[in-house]
C-alpha angles and dihedrals in degrees: 000000000000091000091053092049092050091048092051091046090051091050091048092051091047091050091049091051094049092047091048091050091053091054093050108098119231123232112317113239132165107258090217091062114088123213111245099228094187092056091045092051091048092052091048092050091051094055097036094085096049121100124242095252097045110132123217089247091054093048095042092102094045101045130051116228110252094175127135111302094014116117116235115249 
């Protein structure tokens, strides 16, 4: 009986989490803005060769800074 109760409780919690995730909005973007796929692909290519534990200081020579206020190359 206890096992059945725990299983039902786990299913209820899982259902609640899934429902909550569906209600959570994604990133808010202006629908009129288009994603520049070429720039996105270029940025993905730049970081693809880096290792998981590469620090920003280590990759500084390899990657240009595209942070806020920095012009794109």
